[in-house]
C-alpha positions, -999 to 999 in steps of 0.1 A, spaced: -165 -263 -74 -195 -241 -81 -193 -204 -74 -222 -182 -79 -216 -150 -100 -210 -123 -74 -236 -97 -68 -230 -62 -79 -235 -51 -42 -201 -65 -33 -184 -36 -51 -198 -1 -56 -190 3 -93 -196 40 -91 -168 47 -67 -131 44 -75 -97 51 -62 -69 65 -83 -32 54 -79 -7 76 -97 28 61 -100 58 83 -102 86 59 -112 117 79 -105 141 79 -76 174 95 -68 189 60 -61 176 24 -59 174 11 -24 189 -25 -20 156 -40 -6 132 -23 -31 115 -44 -58 90 -17 -68 90 -3 -103 115 25 -97 141 40 -120 170 64 -117 173 90 -145 197 119 -148 169 142 -161 131 140 -160 111 166 -179 82 169 -155 59 189 -178 61 161 -203 51 136 -177 22 158 -166 8 158 -201 13 120 -203 -6 114 -171 -34 138 -182 -38 120 -215 -40 87 -197 -66 100 -173 -87 112 -202 -85 78 -219 -99 62 -187 -129 86 -188 -142 68 -219 -143 36 -198 -156 51 -166 -177 81 -177 -194 89 -144 -175 76 -114 -168 93 -81 -132 94 -69 -130 87 -32 -92 85 -28 -61 95 -47 -27 81 -39 7 94 -53 31 65 -50 64 54 -64 92 56 -69 96 89 -51 66 112 -58 80 139 -36 105 145 -64 75 159 -83 72 197 -82 41 208 -63 26 226 -94 27 192 -112 7 176 -84 -17 205 -84 -23 203 -121 -28 165 -119 -55 170 -92 -71 197 -113 -72 173 -142 -89 146 -121 -114 172 -109 -121 182 -145 -129 148 -157 -143 130 -126 -167 137 -98 -148 141 -65 -161 129 -31 -166 156 -5 -144 138 20 -117 127 -5 -84 114 9 -54 125 -11 -21 109 -1 15 114 -12 45 94 -4 75 115 6 112 110 14 124 129 45 153 147 28 157 184 36 149 193 0 117 174 -1 105 187 33 106 222 19 78 212 -5 54 200 22 34 232 26 31 236 -12 19 200 -15 -8 208 11 -18 239 -9 -20 218 -40 -46 195 -23 -26 168 -5 -43 161 29 -24 130 39 14 125 37 32 92 41 69 96 49 94 69 42 114 71 74 123 33 75 146 38 106 155 64 132 190 48 134 217 63 112 238 31 108 207 12 98 196 39 73 230 34 56 226 -4 55 192 2 39 207 25 13 187 55 24 200 90 16 185 108 46 197 109 82 177 101 114 177 138 122 161 146 89 135 119 94 125 133 128 124 168 113 101 156 85 77 140 109 76 170 131 71 195 103 46 173 85 25 169 116 20 207 117 10 209 80 -11 178 72 -43 167 90 -32 130 86 4 119 87 18 84 84 54 71 83 70 38 75 95 18 95 112 -14 86 120 -39 113 138 -72 113 168 -53 100 203 -66 99 218 -71 134 187 -56 151 178 -70 185 144 -72 200 153 -45 226 166 -23 198 133 -25 180 112 -20 212 131 12 220 128 25 184 91 17 181 84 34 215 102 65 202 82 64 170 49 61 189 59 91 211 57 113 179 19 106 178 14 105 141 -21 94 130 -8 63 113 21 39 112 31 14 85 55 -12 100 70 -38 77 94 -67 84 123 -66 61 117 -90 32 144 -101 9 130 -100 -26 144 -116 -57 161 -94 -83 171 -68 -57 206 -60 -44 197 -76 -11 183 -107 -29 216 -111 -49 236 -108 -17 214 -133 1 217 -158 -27 255 -156 -24 253 -160 14 266 -125 20 236 -108 36 245 -111 72 227 -104 104 191 -113 94 168 -124 122 160 -161 129 124 -173 124 119 -171 162 132 -136 165 111 -126 135 80 -140 153 89 -121 185 94 -89 166 60 -92 150 43 -100 183 60 -72 201 51 -47 173 14 -56 177 15 -55 215 33 -21 218 11 -5 191 -22 -18 206 -13 -7 241 -6 28 228 -38 33 210 -27 22 175 -52 -3 162 -36 -30 139 -64 -27 113 -43 -45 88 -14 -69 92 13 -42 87 -7 -10 93 -17 7 126 -38 37 131 -53 59 158 -91 59 160 -107 66 126 -73 74 109 -70 43 87 -57 48 52 -90 48 31 -71 42 -1 -54 10 11 -86 -2 28 -103 0 -6 -76 -23 -20 -81 -48 8 -119 -47 4 -116 -55 -33 -128 -21 -44 -123 -4 -78 -90 13 -84 -72 26 -114 -34 25 -116 -20 53 -138 17 54 -145 45 29 -154 40 -5 -138 8 6 -120 -18 -21 -113 -55 -17 -114 -87 -36 -106 -122 -25 -117 -157 -38 -122 -176 -29 -153 -210 -43 -164 -207 -69 -136 -174 -81 -149 -142 -77 -130 -108 -69 -146 -72 -67 -135 -44 -51 -154 -7 -41 -152 7 -11 -170 38 -11 -191 68 -9 -167 94 10 -187 88 48 -181 97 60 -216 76 34 -233 47 41 -211 50 79 -217 52 75 -255 22 52 -256 2 77 -235 11 105 -259 -2 82 -287 -36 79 -270 -29 44 -257 -37 32 -222 -2 17 -221 -14 -16 -205 9 -45 -207 -14 -73 -193 -52 -71 -189 -73 -100 -177 -110 -106 -170 -111 -121 -136 -130 -153 -132 -155 -158 -103 -129 -180 -87 -102 -153 -91 -125 -128 -74 -134 -152 -46 -97 -159 -38 -90 -121 -39 -118 -116 -15 -104 -142 9 -67 -132 7 -74 -95 11 -100 -99 38 -79 -121 60 -53 -93 62 -78 -70 79 -85 -70 116 -122 -69 110 -118 -102 90 -142 -118 65 -179 -117 65 -189 -153 61 -225 -143 52 -213 -120 25 -190 -147 12 -220 -171 10 -243 -146 -5 -219 -134 -32 -200 -165 -40 -222 -194 -29 -191 -207 -10 -184 -219 25 -151 -230 41 -146 -266 51 -159 -270 86 -132 -295 97 -105 -270 86 -122 -242 104 -125 -261 137 -88 -271 135 -77 -235 130 -100 -224 159 -86 -251 182 -50 -240 174 -59 -204 184 -52 -191 148 -87 -178 140 -121 -170 157 -156 -168 143 -181 -144 160 -213 -130 146 -205 -148 113 -172 -128 110 -140 -148 106 -109 -131 121 -73 -141 122 -60 -138 157 -25 -124 166 -11 -159 170 -24 -168 135 -11 -136 118 24 -150 119 11 -179 98 -12 -160 76 0 -176 43 -5 -211 58 -40 -202 71 -50 -187 37 -38 -218 19 -57 -241 42 -90 -221 38 -87 -221 0 -79 -258 -2 
């Protein structure tokens, strides 16, 4: 299969996003497979210096880029003191050009201690907060291993709404013993809070998690059937759409013009640098695209950063085929879909016409104005559709 080398116009090499990974949590949630760690003590000033050293090292690779988004993820970045966040942002401003309309997000837990930091985070430069609510039902929060209460979650959303210009919160559905009616009522309540953005994820049982180990032993009870999972997904989309929340990505919903710019950059195959233990990155340099994963162990990552090392575990130059598959996989997640003309221009590639017509006849996709979109019926089978198109 021939794939033309992609044009530089597909990616703006002069614009990047920065992801800063804070790897520490107070406890490990049973469903979480992110690179998060529990430590009795974290010397935050040491971590500040480690991040700043790592940022300076990247400057030698990207001397003149403009940062369009910054995202503090984790882990639990709201365990960071606001002055650490402020100093990190000042460091980025010192070494990089900053876009005038930059989006700066921080993930936060809704505990009473972390809520008290919200105003200081805003003063530090955070203009978008993403709160890990996960549920407004106390018994489900306990099943999910969360340390906050439903009351604290509601308080965090209400306080955050008055402080930040853009607020998002996460909910997990498809939880143990959750009925369709339970979720409909909870989602309607969540929508009534009128945050700018919602991230709504079906519970996924991942390997090497506490839930994964229970599942393997047949001890994780009350999970939804495939049919109930389908209904939960469809209902989620219907309720959000009817209340003005556009499903701009398969798990993300936003009011008009309130999409998360940082995540959209991921899905559109933009440049992003991941800084911190286990952080991933993708970037284009001299018309070559690279992917990398940082060292996961926090202490090893920090020591290497202090020793003027980027602390990368795996780095790979992406082939044209890798980039094409990334373009398709990511693009299909977006409600705006894939530009077939851009695909042809940049990769010299077209999908098999017979497969396209079959997927159209099944009501899984549509093609209009040379844009391929996955319809709601097809979103439930997104992995299947992606596999068929890439065959």
